[in-house]
PyMOL Python script that loads the backbone (N, CA, C, O; Angstrom):
from pymol import cmd

cmd.read_pdbstr("""\
ATOM      1  N   UNK A   1      -2.861 -12.134 -13.221  1.00  0.00           N
ATOM      2  CA  UNK A   1      -4.176 -12.672 -13.487  1.00  0.00           C
ATOM      3  C   UNK A   1      -5.177 -11.540 -13.351  1.00  0.00           C
ATOM      4  O   UNK A   1      -5.087 -10.735 -12.424  1.00  0.00           O
ATOM      5  N   UNK A   2      -6.119 -11.474 -14.259  1.00  0.00           N
ATOM      6  CA  UNK A   2      -7.130 -10.420 -14.225  1.00  0.00           C
ATOM      7  C   UNK A   2      -8.501 -11.031 -14.464  1.00  0.00           C
ATOM      8  O   UNK A   2      -8.651 -11.973 -15.243  1.00  0.00           O
ATOM      9  N   UNK A   3      -9.509 -10.476 -13.776  1.00  0.00           N
ATOM     10  CA  UNK A   3     -10.872 -10.947 -13.927  1.00  0.00           C
ATOM     11  C   UNK A   3     -11.790  -9.734 -14.030  1.00  0.00           C
ATOM     12  O   UNK A   3     -11.615  -8.763 -13.293  1.00  0.00           O
ATOM     13  N   UNK A   4     -12.748  -9.776 -14.920  1.00  0.00           N
ATOM     14  CA  UNK A   4     -13.712  -8.695 -15.049  1.00  0.00           C
ATOM     15  C   UNK A   4     -15.131  -9.240 -14.965  1.00  0.00           C
ATOM     16  O   UNK A   4     -15.432 -10.312 -15.489  1.00  0.00           O
ATOM     17  N   UNK A   5     -16.001  -8.478 -14.294  1.00  0.00           N
ATOM     18  CA  UNK A   5     -17.391  -8.886 -14.134  1.00  0.00           C
ATOM     19  C   UNK A   5     -18.280  -7.669 -14.342  1.00  0.00           C
ATOM     20  O   UNK A   5     -17.990  -6.585 -13.837  1.00  0.00           O
ATOM     21  N   UNK A   6     -19.368  -7.855 -15.091  1.00  0.00           N
ATOM     22  CA  UNK A   6     -20.331  -6.775 -15.265  1.00  0.00           C
ATOM     23  C   UNK A   6     -21.594  -7.132 -14.492  1.00  0.00           C
ATOM     24  O   UNK A   6     -22.115  -8.241 -14.613  1.00  0.00           O
ATOM     25  N   UNK A   7     -22.083  -6.178 -13.692  1.00  0.00           N
ATOM     26  CA  UNK A   7     -23.284  -6.408 -12.893  1.00  0.00           C
ATOM     27  C   UNK A   7     -24.115  -5.132 -12.863  1.00  0.00           C
ATOM     28  O   UNK A   7     -23.772  -4.143 -13.512  1.00  0.00           O
ATOM     29  N   UNK A   8     -25.209  -5.159 -12.109  1.00  0.00           N
ATOM     30  CA  UNK A   8     -26.046  -3.961 -11.982  1.00  0.00           C
ATOM     31  C   UNK A   8     -25.291  -2.828 -11.286  1.00  0.00           C
ATOM     32  O   UNK A   8     -25.694  -1.670 -11.396  1.00  0.00           O
ATOM     33  N   UNK A   9     -24.221  -3.131 -10.582  1.00  0.00           N
ATOM     34  CA  UNK A   9     -23.404  -2.114  -9.914  1.00  0.00           C
ATOM     35  C   UNK A   9     -22.313  -1.557 -10.812  1.00  0.00           C
ATOM     36  O   UNK A   9     -21.565  -0.673 -10.394  1.00  0.00           O
ATOM     37  N   UNK A  10     -22.208  -2.049 -12.022  1.00  0.00           N
ATOM     38  CA  UNK A  10     -21.199  -1.568 -12.956  1.00  0.00           C
ATOM     39  C   UNK A  10     -20.233  -2.673 -13.348  1.00  0.00           C
ATOM     40  O   UNK A  10     -20.466  -3.852 -13.080  1.00  0.00           O
ATOM     41  N   UNK A  11     -19.142  -2.264 -13.990  1.00  0.00           N
ATOM     42  CA  UNK A  11     -18.111  -3.203 -14.398  1.00  0.00           C
ATOM     43  C   UNK A  11     -17.055  -3.230 -13.298  1.00  0.00           C
ATOM     44  O   UNK A  11     -16.601  -2.184 -12.836  1.00  0.00           O
ATOM     45  N   UNK A  12     -16.672  -4.426 -12.887  1.00  0.00           N
ATOM     46  CA  UNK A  12     -15.656  -4.576 -11.852  1.00  0.00           C
ATOM     47  C   UNK A  12     -14.480  -5.332 -12.451  1.00  0.00           C
ATOM     48  O   UNK A  12     -14.653  -6.356 -13.113  1.00  0.00           O
ATOM     49  N   UNK A  13     -13.275  -4.810 -12.206  1.00  0.00           N
ATOM     50  CA  UNK A  13     -12.068  -5.414 -12.734  1.00  0.00           C
ATOM     51  C   UNK A  13     -11.119  -5.661 -11.561  1.00  0.00           C
ATOM     52  O   UNK A  13     -10.759  -4.731 -10.841  1.00  0.00           O
ATOM     53  N   UNK A  14     -10.717  -6.922 -11.374  1.00  0.00           N
ATOM     54  CA  UNK A  14      -9.815  -7.286 -10.284  1.00  0.00           C
ATOM     55  C   UNK A  14      -8.564  -7.902 -10.896  1.00  0.00           C
ATOM     56  O   UNK A  14      -8.639  -8.776 -11.760  1.00  0.00           O
ATOM     57  N   UNK A  15      -7.408  -7.426 -10.427  1.00  0.00           N
ATOM     58  CA  UNK A  15      -6.134  -7.918 -10.956  1.00  0.00           C
ATOM     59  C   UNK A  15      -5.239  -8.332  -9.791  1.00  0.00           C
ATOM     60  O   UNK A  15      -5.118  -7.602  -8.807  1.00  0.00           O
ATOM     61  N   UNK A  16      -4.612  -9.504  -9.902  1.00  0.00           N
ATOM     62  CA  UNK A  16      -3.649  -9.987  -8.917  1.00  0.00           C
ATOM     63  C   UNK A  16      -2.295 -10.062  -9.598  1.00  0.00           C
ATOM     64  O   UNK A  16      -2.175 -10.591 -10.703  1.00  0.00           O
ATOM     65  N   UNK A  17      -1.267  -9.526  -8.929  1.00  0.00           N
ATOM     66  CA  UNK A  17       0.082  -9.512  -9.489  1.00  0.00           C
ATOM     67  C   UNK A  17       1.061 -10.054  -8.460  1.00  0.00           C
ATOM     68  O   UNK A  17       1.112  -9.571  -7.328  1.00  0.00           O
ATOM     69  N   UNK A  18       1.849 -11.070  -8.858  1.00  0.00           N
ATOM     70  CA  UNK A  18       2.899 -11.600  -7.994  1.00  0.00           C
ATOM     71  C   UNK A  18       4.092 -10.651  -8.070  1.00  0.00           C
ATOM     72  O   UNK A  18       4.617 -10.395  -9.153  1.00  0.00           O
ATOM     73  N   UNK A  19       4.518 -10.132  -6.923  1.00  0.00           N
ATOM     74  CA  UNK A  19       5.635  -9.190  -6.867  1.00  0.00           C
ATOM     75  C   UNK A  19       6.950  -9.925  -6.625  1.00  0.00           C
ATOM     76  O   UNK A  19       6.963 -11.066  -6.163  1.00  0.00           O
ATOM     77  N   UNK A  20       8.053  -9.254  -6.944  1.00  0.00           N
ATOM     78  CA  UNK A  20       9.377  -9.859  -6.798  1.00  0.00           C
ATOM     79  C   UNK A  20       9.672 -10.284  -5.364  1.00  0.00           C
ATOM     80  O   UNK A  20      10.399 -11.254  -5.150  1.00  0.00           O
ATOM     81  N   UNK A  21       9.118  -9.571  -4.373  1.00  0.00           N
ATOM     82  CA  UNK A  21       9.394  -9.894  -2.969  1.00  0.00           C
ATOM     83  C   UNK A  21       8.497 -11.014  -2.424  1.00  0.00           C
ATOM     84  O   UNK A  21       8.539 -11.314  -1.231  1.00  0.00           O
ATOM     85  N   UNK A  22       7.687 -11.631  -3.293  1.00  0.00           N
ATOM     86  CA  UNK A  22       6.853 -12.756  -2.890  1.00  0.00           C
ATOM     87  C   UNK A  22       5.434 -12.388  -2.502  1.00  0.00           C
ATOM     88  O   UNK A  22       4.588 -13.270  -2.355  1.00  0.00           O
ATOM     89  N   UNK A  23       5.151 -11.087  -2.333  1.00  0.00           N
ATOM     90  CA  UNK A  23       3.788 -10.675  -1.998  1.00  0.00           C
ATOM     91  C   UNK A  23       2.922 -10.708  -3.255  1.00  0.00           C
ATOM     92  O   UNK A  23       3.425 -10.795  -4.375  1.00  0.00           O
ATOM     93  N   UNK A  24       1.618 -10.637  -3.040  1.00  0.00           N
ATOM     94  CA  UNK A  24       0.669 -10.528  -4.145  1.00  0.00           C
ATOM     95  C   UNK A  24      -0.091  -9.230  -3.961  1.00  0.00           C
ATOM     96  O   UNK A  24      -0.602  -8.952  -2.876  1.00  0.00           O
ATOM     97  N   UNK A  25      -0.167  -8.428  -5.024  1.00  0.00           N
ATOM     98  CA  UNK A  25      -0.939  -7.181  -4.991  1.00  0.00           C
ATOM     99  C   UNK A  25      -2.297  -7.451  -5.620  1.00  0.00           C
ATOM    100  O   UNK A  25      -2.385  -8.048  -6.693  1.00  0.00           O
ATOM    101  N   UNK A  26      -3.357  -7.008  -4.944  1.00  0.00           N
ATOM    102  CA  UNK A  26      -4.708  -7.080  -5.503  1.00  0.00           C
ATOM    103  C   UNK A  26      -5.170  -5.663  -5.773  1.00  0.00           C
ATOM    104  O   UNK A  26      -5.206  -4.830  -4.867  1.00  0.00           O
ATOM    105  N   UNK A  27      -5.522  -5.390  -7.019  1.00  0.00           N
ATOM    106  CA  UNK A  27      -6.032  -4.074  -7.414  1.00  0.00           C
ATOM    107  C   UNK A  27      -7.427  -4.281  -7.982  1.00  0.00           C
ATOM    108  O   UNK A  27      -7.608  -5.019  -8.951  1.00  0.00           O
ATOM    109  N   UNK A  28      -8.419  -3.624  -7.371  1.00  0.00           N
ATOM    110  CA  UNK A  28      -9.818  -3.802  -7.750  1.00  0.00           C
ATOM    111  C   UNK A  28     -10.363  -2.433  -8.138  1.00  0.00           C
ATOM    112  O   UNK A  28     -10.294  -1.487  -7.353  1.00  0.00           O
ATOM    113  N   UNK A  29     -10.901  -2.329  -9.341  1.00  0.00           N
ATOM    114  CA  UNK A  29     -11.454  -1.063  -9.832  1.00  0.00           C
ATOM    115  C   UNK A  29     -12.889  -1.287 -10.299  1.00  0.00           C
ATOM    116  O   UNK A  29     -13.257  -2.378 -10.736  1.00  0.00           O
ATOM    117  N   UNK A  30     -13.691  -0.222 -10.196  1.00  0.00           N
ATOM    118  CA  UNK A  30     -15.104  -0.276 -10.577  1.00  0.00           C
ATOM    119  C   UNK A  30     -15.403   0.866 -11.535  1.00  0.00           C
ATOM    120  O   UNK A  30     -14.961   1.997 -11.333  1.00  0.00           O
ATOM    121  N   UNK A  31     -16.169   0.551 -12.591  1.00  0.00           N
ATOM    122  CA  UNK A  31     -16.625   1.570 -13.535  1.00  0.00           C
ATOM    123  C   UNK A  31     -18.143   1.547 -13.569  1.00  0.00           C
ATOM    124  O   UNK A  31     -18.756   0.493 -13.735  1.00  0.00           O
ATOM    125  N   UNK A  32     -18.738   2.710 -13.410  1.00  0.00           N
ATOM    126  CA  UNK A  32     -20.204   2.808 -13.452  1.00  0.00           C
ATOM    127  C   UNK A  32     -20.693   3.406 -14.778  1.00  0.00           C
ATOM    128  O   UNK A  32     -21.881   3.665 -14.966  1.00  0.00           O
ATOM    129  N   UNK A  33     -19.723   3.618 -15.699  1.00  0.00           N
ATOM    130  CA  UNK A  33     -20.092   4.200 -16.994  1.00  0.00           C
ATOM    131  C   UNK A  33     -19.590   3.349 -18.163  1.00  0.00           C
ATOM    132  O   UNK A  33     -19.196   3.872 -19.205  1.00  0.00           O
ATOM    133  N   UNK A  34     -19.611   2.025 -17.967  1.00  0.00           N
ATOM    134  CA  UNK A  34     -19.252   1.117 -19.040  1.00  0.00           C
ATOM    135  C   UNK A  34     -17.766   1.041 -19.352  1.00  0.00           C
ATOM    136  O   UNK A  34     -17.392   0.593 -20.436  1.00  0.00           O
ATOM    137  N   UNK A  35     -16.927   1.459 -18.449  1.00  0.00           N
ATOM    138  CA  UNK A  35     -15.480   1.371 -18.657  1.00  0.00           C
ATOM    139  C   UNK A  35     -14.820   2.653 -19.123  1.00  0.00           C
ATOM    140  O   UNK A  35     -13.622   2.664 -19.405  1.00  0.00           O
ATOM    141  N   UNK A  36     -15.579   3.731 -19.208  1.00  0.00           N
ATOM    142  CA  UNK A  36     -14.991   5.016 -19.612  1.00  0.00           C
ATOM    143  C   UNK A  36     -14.070   5.558 -18.514  1.00  0.00           C
ATOM    144  O   UNK A  36     -12.970   6.028 -18.803  1.00  0.00           O
ATOM    145  N   UNK A  37     -14.517   5.492 -17.259  1.00  0.00           N
ATOM    146  CA  UNK A  37     -13.704   5.933 -16.125  1.00  0.00           C
ATOM    147  C   UNK A  37     -13.719   4.837 -15.058  1.00  0.00           C
ATOM    148  O   UNK A  37     -14.645   4.028 -14.992  1.00  0.00           O
ATOM    149  N   UNK A  38     -12.682   4.829 -14.230  1.00  0.00           N
ATOM    150  CA  UNK A  38     -12.536   3.792 -13.214  1.00  0.00           C
ATOM    151  C   UNK A  38     -12.230   4.418 -11.864  1.00  0.00           C
ATOM    152  O   UNK A  38     -11.529   5.427 -11.787  1.00  0.00           O
ATOM    153  N   UNK A  39     -12.756   3.820 -10.796  1.00  0.00           N
ATOM    154  CA  UNK A  39     -12.444   4.219  -9.426  1.00  0.00           C
ATOM    155  C   UNK A  39     -11.890   2.997  -8.704  1.00  0.00           C
ATOM    156  O   UNK A  39     -12.409   1.890  -8.849  1.00  0.00           O
ATOM    157  N   UNK A  40     -10.831   3.205  -7.923  1.00  0.00           N
ATOM    158  CA  UNK A  40     -10.234   2.108  -7.170  1.00  0.00           C
ATOM    159  C   UNK A  40     -11.142   1.766  -5.989  1.00  0.00           C
ATOM    160  O   UNK A  40     -11.490   2.629  -5.182  1.00  0.00           O
ATOM    161  N   UNK A  41     -11.516   0.492  -5.908  1.00  0.00           N
ATOM    162  CA  UNK A  41     -12.329   0.011  -4.788  1.00  0.00           C
ATOM    163  C   UNK A  41     -11.443  -0.600  -3.709  1.00  0.00           C
ATOM    164  O   UNK A  41     -11.766  -0.532  -2.523  1.00  0.00           O
ATOM    165  N   UNK A  42     -10.324  -1.199  -4.120  1.00  0.00           N
ATOM    166  CA  UNK A  42      -9.402  -1.831  -3.176  1.00  0.00           C
ATOM    167  C   UNK A  42      -8.040  -1.930  -3.828  1.00  0.00           C
ATOM    168  O   UNK A  42      -7.933  -2.273  -5.006  1.00  0.00           O
ATOM    169  N   UNK A  43      -6.998  -1.631  -3.070  1.00  0.00           N
ATOM    170  CA  UNK A  43      -5.628  -1.790  -3.541  1.00  0.00           C
ATOM    171  C   UNK A  43      -4.817  -2.266  -2.345  1.00  0.00           C
ATOM    172  O   UNK A  43      -4.477  -1.468  -1.471  1.00  0.00           O
ATOM    173  N   UNK A  44      -4.506  -3.550  -2.295  1.00  0.00           N
ATOM    174  CA  UNK A  44      -3.833  -4.089  -1.124  1.00  0.00           C
ATOM    175  C   UNK A  44      -2.843  -5.172  -1.484  1.00  0.00           C
ATOM    176  O   UNK A  44      -2.733  -5.597  -2.634  1.00  0.00           O
ATOM    177  N   UNK A  45      -2.116  -5.613  -0.447  1.00  0.00           N
ATOM    178  CA  UNK A  45      -1.073  -6.613  -0.616  1.00  0.00           C
ATOM    179  C   UNK A  45      -1.323  -7.783   0.327  1.00  0.00           C
ATOM    180  O   UNK A  45      -1.845  -7.613   1.428  1.00  0.00           O
ATOM    181  N   UNK A  46      -0.943  -8.963  -0.124  1.00  0.00           N
ATOM    182  CA  UNK A  46      -1.017 -10.172   0.684  1.00  0.00           C
ATOM    183  C   UNK A  46       0.385 -10.761   0.778  1.00  0.00           C
ATOM    184  O   UNK A  46       1.161 -10.690  -0.175  1.00  0.00           O
ATOM    185  N   UNK A  47       0.707 -11.343   1.935  1.00  0.00           N
ATOM    186  CA  UNK A  47       1.973 -12.044   2.086  1.00  0.00           C
ATOM    187  C   UNK A  47       1.741 -13.271   2.943  1.00  0.00           C
ATOM    188  O   UNK A  47       0.758 -13.352   3.680  1.00  0.00           O
ATOM    189  N   UNK A  48       2.662 -14.234   2.841  1.00  0.00           N
ATOM    190  CA  UNK A  48       2.539 -15.465   3.609  1.00  0.00           C
ATOM    191  C   UNK A  48       2.613 -15.157   5.099  1.00  0.00           C
ATOM    192  O   UNK A  48       3.403 -14.318   5.532  1.00  0.00           O
ATOM    193  N   UNK A  49       1.786 -15.842   5.874  1.00  0.00           N
ATOM    194  CA  UNK A  49       1.794 -15.672   7.331  1.00  0.00           C
ATOM    195  C   UNK A  49       3.176 -16.031   7.874  1.00  0.00           C
ATOM    196  O   UNK A  49       3.809 -16.986   7.426  1.00  0.00           O
ATOM    197  N   UNK A  50       3.620 -15.250   8.840  1.00  0.00           N
ATOM    198  CA  UNK A  50       4.895 -15.522   9.476  1.00  0.00           C
ATOM    199  C   UNK A  50       6.097 -14.944   8.757  1.00  0.00           C
ATOM    200  O   UNK A  50       7.228 -15.141   9.202  1.00  0.00           O
ATOM    201  N   UNK A  51       5.883 -14.239   7.661  1.00  0.00           N
ATOM    202  CA  UNK A  51       7.000 -13.622   6.945  1.00  0.00           C
ATOM    203  C   UNK A  51       7.083 -12.148   7.305  1.00  0.00           C
ATOM    204  O   UNK A  51       6.081 -11.519   7.647  1.00  0.00           O
ATOM    205  N   UNK A  52       8.283 -11.613   7.225  1.00  0.00           N
ATOM    206  CA  UNK A  52       8.500 -10.200   7.512  1.00  0.00           C
ATOM    207  C   UNK A  52       8.061  -9.361   6.307  1.00  0.00           C
ATOM    208  O   UNK A  52       8.292  -9.758   5.165  1.00  0.00           O
ATOM    209  N   UNK A  53       7.436  -8.216   6.548  1.00  0.00           N
ATOM    210  CA  UNK A  53       7.085  -7.337   5.428  1.00  0.00           C
ATOM    211  C   UNK A  53       8.357  -6.761   4.816  1.00  0.00           C
ATOM    212  O   UNK A  53       9.377  -6.656   5.496  1.00  0.00           O
ATOM    213  N   UNK A  54       8.306  -6.388   3.542  1.00  0.00           N
ATOM    214  CA  UNK A  54       9.483  -5.809   2.897  1.00  0.00           C
ATOM    215  C   UNK A  54       9.800  -4.438   3.483  1.00  0.00           C
ATOM    216  O   UNK A  54       8.942  -3.797   4.089  1.00  0.00           O
ATOM    217  N   UNK A  55      11.037  -3.998   3.296  1.00  0.00           N
ATOM    218  CA  UNK A  55      11.439  -2.668   3.757  1.00  0.00           C
ATOM    219  C   UNK A  55      10.629  -1.615   3.011  1.00  0.00           C
ATOM    220  O   UNK A  55      10.322  -1.796   1.833  1.00  0.00           O
ATOM    221  N   UNK A  56      10.277  -0.513   3.682  1.00  0.00           N
ATOM    222  CA  UNK A  56       9.499   0.545   3.021  1.00  0.00           C
ATOM    223  C   UNK A  56      10.267   1.130   1.837  1.00  0.00           C
ATOM    224  O   UNK A  56      11.495   1.211   1.848  1.00  0.00           O
ATOM    225  N   UNK A  57       9.523   1.528   0.838  1.00  0.00           N
ATOM    226  CA  UNK A  57      10.115   2.162  -0.339  1.00  0.00           C
ATOM    227  C   UNK A  57      10.474   3.604  -0.022  1.00  0.00           C
ATOM    228  O   UNK A  57       9.863   4.222   0.850  1.00  0.00           O
ATOM    229  N   UNK A  58      11.445   4.134  -0.714  1.00  0.00           N
ATOM    230  CA  UNK A  58      11.861   5.528  -0.549  1.00  0.00           C
ATOM    231  C   UNK A  58      10.731   6.458  -0.967  1.00  0.00           C
ATOM    232  O   UNK A  58      10.073   6.237  -1.983  1.00  0.00           O
ATOM    233  N   UNK A  59      10.513   7.510  -0.162  1.00  0.00           N
ATOM    234  CA  UNK A  59       9.459   8.478  -0.477  1.00  0.00           C
ATOM    235  C   UNK A  59      10.001   9.688  -1.199  1.00  0.00           C
ATOM    236  O   UNK A  59       9.236  10.523  -1.680  1.00  0.00           O
ATOM    237  N   UNK A  60      11.336   9.791  -1.280  1.00  0.00           N
ATOM    238  CA  UNK A  60      11.943  10.938  -1.943  1.00  0.00           C
ATOM    239  C   UNK A  60      12.070  12.144  -1.041  1.00  0.00           C
ATOM    240  O   UNK A  60      12.451  13.216  -1.512  1.00  0.00           O
ATOM    241  N   UNK A  61      11.758  12.006   0.267  1.00  0.00           N
ATOM    242  CA  UNK A  61      11.831  13.146   1.191  1.00  0.00           C
ATOM    243  C   UNK A  61      13.043  13.053   2.110  1.00  0.00           C
ATOM    244  O   UNK A  61      13.126  13.786   3.096  1.00  0.00           O
ATOM    245  N   UNK A  62      13.983  12.162   1.800  1.00  0.00           N
ATOM    246  CA  UNK A  62      15.126  11.989   2.681  1.00  0.00           C
ATOM    247  C   UNK A  62      15.941  13.270   2.835  1.00  0.00           C
ATOM    248  O   UNK A  62      16.538  13.487   3.889  1.00  0.00           O
ATOM    249  N   UNK A  63      15.980  14.119   1.815  1.00  0.00           N
ATOM    250  CA  UNK A  63      16.748  15.358   1.887  1.00  0.00           C
ATOM    251  C   UNK A  63      16.008  16.497   2.557  1.00  0.00           C
ATOM    252  O   UNK A  63      16.597  17.553   2.785  1.00  0.00           O
ATOM    253  N   UNK A  64      14.745  16.320   2.877  1.00  0.00           N
ATOM    254  CA  UNK A  64      13.940  17.375   3.479  1.00  0.00           C
ATOM    255  C   UNK A  64      14.284  17.517   4.960  1.00  0.00           C
ATOM    256  O   UNK A  64      14.294  16.531   5.698  1.00  0.00           O
ATOM    257  N   UNK A  65      14.567  18.750   5.393  1.00  0.00           N
ATOM    258  CA  UNK A  65      14.927  18.963   6.798  1.00  0.00           C
ATOM    259  C   UNK A  65      13.711  18.776   7.701  1.00  0.00           C
ATOM    260  O   UNK A  65      13.858  18.323   8.837  1.00  0.00           O
ATOM    261  N   UNK A  66      12.513  19.115   7.221  1.00  0.00           N
ATOM    262  CA  UNK A  66      11.315  18.934   8.046  1.00  0.00           C
ATOM    263  C   UNK A  66      11.069  17.459   8.336  1.00  0.00           C
ATOM    264  O   UNK A  66      10.814  17.083   9.480  1.00  0.00           O
ATOM    265  N   UNK A  67      11.146  16.617   7.297  1.00  0.00           N
ATOM    266  CA  UNK A  67      10.889  15.185   7.488  1.00  0.00           C
ATOM    267  C   UNK A  67      11.952  14.585   8.397  1.00  0.00           C
ATOM    268  O   UNK A  67      11.634  13.794   9.285  1.00  0.00           O
ATOM    269  N   UNK A  68      13.209  14.954   8.183  1.00  0.00           N
ATOM    270  CA  UNK A  68      14.288  14.406   8.998  1.00  0.00           C
ATOM    271  C   UNK A  68      14.158  14.824  10.447  1.00  0.00           C
ATOM    272  O   UNK A  68      14.431  14.027  11.344  1.00  0.00           O
ATOM    273  N   UNK A  69      13.745  16.059  10.696  1.00  0.00           N
ATOM    274  CA  UNK A  69      13.637  16.551  12.066  1.00  0.00           C
ATOM    275  C   UNK A  69      12.527  15.822  12.809  1.00  0.00           C
ATOM    276  O   UNK A  69      12.709  15.429  13.961  1.00  0.00           O
ATOM    277  N   UNK A  70      11.391  15.638  12.170  1.00  0.00           N
ATOM    278  CA  UNK A  70      10.293  14.990  12.881  1.00  0.00           C
ATOM    279  C   UNK A  70      10.596  13.516  13.092  1.00  0.00           C
ATOM    280  O   UNK A  70      10.254  12.959  14.135  1.00  0.00           O
ATOM    281  N   UNK A  71      11.236  12.871  12.110  1.00  0.00           N
ATOM    282  CA  UNK A  71      11.581  11.469  12.295  1.00  0.00           C
ATOM    283  C   UNK A  71      12.597  11.320  13.413  1.00  0.00           C
ATOM    284  O   UNK A  71      12.471  10.427  14.251  1.00  0.00           O
ATOM    285  N   UNK A  72      13.608  12.190  13.435  1.00  0.00           N
ATOM    286  CA  UNK A  72      14.662  12.103  14.442  1.00  0.00           C
ATOM    287  C   UNK A  72      14.112  12.306  15.842  1.00  0.00           C
ATOM    288  O   UNK A  72      14.502  11.593  16.765  1.00  0.00           O
ATOM    289  N   UNK A  73      13.204  13.276  16.018  1.00  0.00           N
ATOM    290  CA  UNK A  73      12.710  13.536  17.364  1.00  0.00           C
ATOM    291  C   UNK A  73      11.788  12.419  17.832  1.00  0.00           C
ATOM    292  O   UNK A  73      11.768  12.114  19.024  1.00  0.00           O
ATOM    293  N   UNK A  74      11.032  11.806  16.949  1.00  0.00           N
ATOM    294  CA  UNK A  74      10.164  10.726  17.403  1.00  0.00           C
ATOM    295  C   UNK A  74      10.992   9.510  17.782  1.00  0.00           C
ATOM    296  O   UNK A  74      10.635   8.789  18.714  1.00  0.00           O
ATOM    297  N   UNK A  75      12.109   9.263  17.066  1.00  0.00           N
ATOM    298  CA  UNK A  75      12.974   8.144  17.434  1.00  0.00           C
ATOM    299  C   UNK A  75      13.603   8.401  18.790  1.00  0.00           C
ATOM    300  O   UNK A  75      13.685   7.487  19.611  1.00  0.00           O
ATOM    301  N   UNK A  76      14.056   9.641  19.049  1.00  0.00           N
ATOM    302  CA  UNK A  76      14.665   9.970  20.337  1.00  0.00           C
ATOM    303  C   UNK A  76      13.638   9.834  21.446  1.00  0.00           C
ATOM    304  O   UNK A  76      13.933   9.288  22.509  1.00  0.00           O
ATOM    305  N   UNK A  77      12.433  10.332  21.199  1.00  0.00           N
ATOM    306  CA  UNK A  77      11.385  10.243  22.210  1.00  0.00           C
ATOM    307  C   UNK A  77      11.103   8.787  22.562  1.00  0.00           C
ATOM    308  O   UNK A  77      10.929   8.450  23.733  1.00  0.00           O
ATOM    309  N   UNK A  78      11.057   7.923  21.545  1.00  0.00           N
ATOM    310  CA  UNK A  78      10.801   6.508  21.794  1.00  0.00           C
ATOM    311  C   UNK A  78      11.927   5.896  22.613  1.00  0.00           C
ATOM    312  O   UNK A  78      11.675   5.118  23.534  1.00  0.00           O
ATOM    313  N   UNK A  79      13.182   6.247  22.280  1.00  0.00           N
ATOM    314  CA  UNK A  79      14.324   5.708  23.008  1.00  0.00           C
ATOM    315  C   UNK A  79      14.306   6.198  24.454  1.00  0.00           C
ATOM    316  O   UNK A  79      14.590   5.429  25.372  1.00  0.00           O
ATOM    317  N   UNK A  80      13.971   7.480  24.662  1.00  0.00           N
ATOM    318  CA  UNK A  80      13.916   8.018  26.028  1.00  0.00           C
ATOM    319  C   UNK A  80      12.844   7.324  26.847  1.00  0.00           C
ATOM    320  O   UNK A  80      13.059   7.032  28.023  1.00  0.00           O
ATOM    321  N   UNK A  81      11.694   7.055  26.248  1.00  0.00           N
ATOM    322  CA  UNK A  81      10.622   6.382  26.969  1.00  0.00           C
ATOM    323  C   UNK A  81      11.023   4.970  27.343  1.00  0.00           C
ATOM    324  O   UNK A  81      10.663   4.476  28.412  1.00  0.00           O
ATOM    325  N   UNK A  82      11.780   4.314  26.450  1.00  0.00           N
ATOM    326  CA  UNK A  82      12.224   2.941  26.744  1.00  0.00           C
ATOM    327  C   UNK A  82      13.208   2.929  27.914  1.00  0.00           C
ATOM    328  O   UNK A  82      13.253   1.963  28.676  1.00  0.00           O
ATOM    329  N   UNK A  83      14.007   4.015  28.063  1.00  0.00           N
ATOM    330  CA  UNK A  83      14.974   4.091  29.149  1.00  0.00           C
ATOM    331  C   UNK A  83      14.350   4.609  30.442  1.00  0.00           C
ATOM    332  O   UNK A  83      15.027   4.672  31.468  1.00  0.00           O
ATOM    333  N   UNK A  84      13.079   4.977  30.410  1.00  0.00           N
ATOM    334  CA  UNK A  84      12.389   5.475  31.589  1.00  0.00           C
ATOM    335  C   UNK A  84      12.559   6.949  31.796  1.00  0.00           C
ATOM    336  O   UNK A  84      12.241   7.438  32.880  1.00  0.00           O
ATOM    337  N   UNK A  85      13.043   7.693  30.821  1.00  0.00           N
ATOM    338  CA  UNK A  85      13.211   9.146  30.938  1.00  0.00           C
ATOM    339  C   UNK A  85      11.959   9.869  30.538  1.00  0.00           C
ATOM    340  O   UNK A  85      11.918  11.098  30.574  1.00  0.00           O
TER     341      UNK A  85
END
""", "prot")
cmd.dss("prot")
cmd.show_as("cartoon", "prot")
cmd.util.cbc("prot")
cmd.orient("prot")
């Protein structure tokens, strides 16, 4: 579903999309030059209360040693703190 409104602040375009995982994405863009260029005003997701969020999407950095090292050490640090170390 998409809605567009023109006002003294420019043209505003809001789009809602039902995603496969049940969430709804709201994308809101504003143009101050009659629709030639657009700036994102809001880009967010809604889900039913009490439901678990979907698993994070892959960032493509799984093979990076820097990303793996920092993730691994923060997980270890969290586990050590939970054990009282």
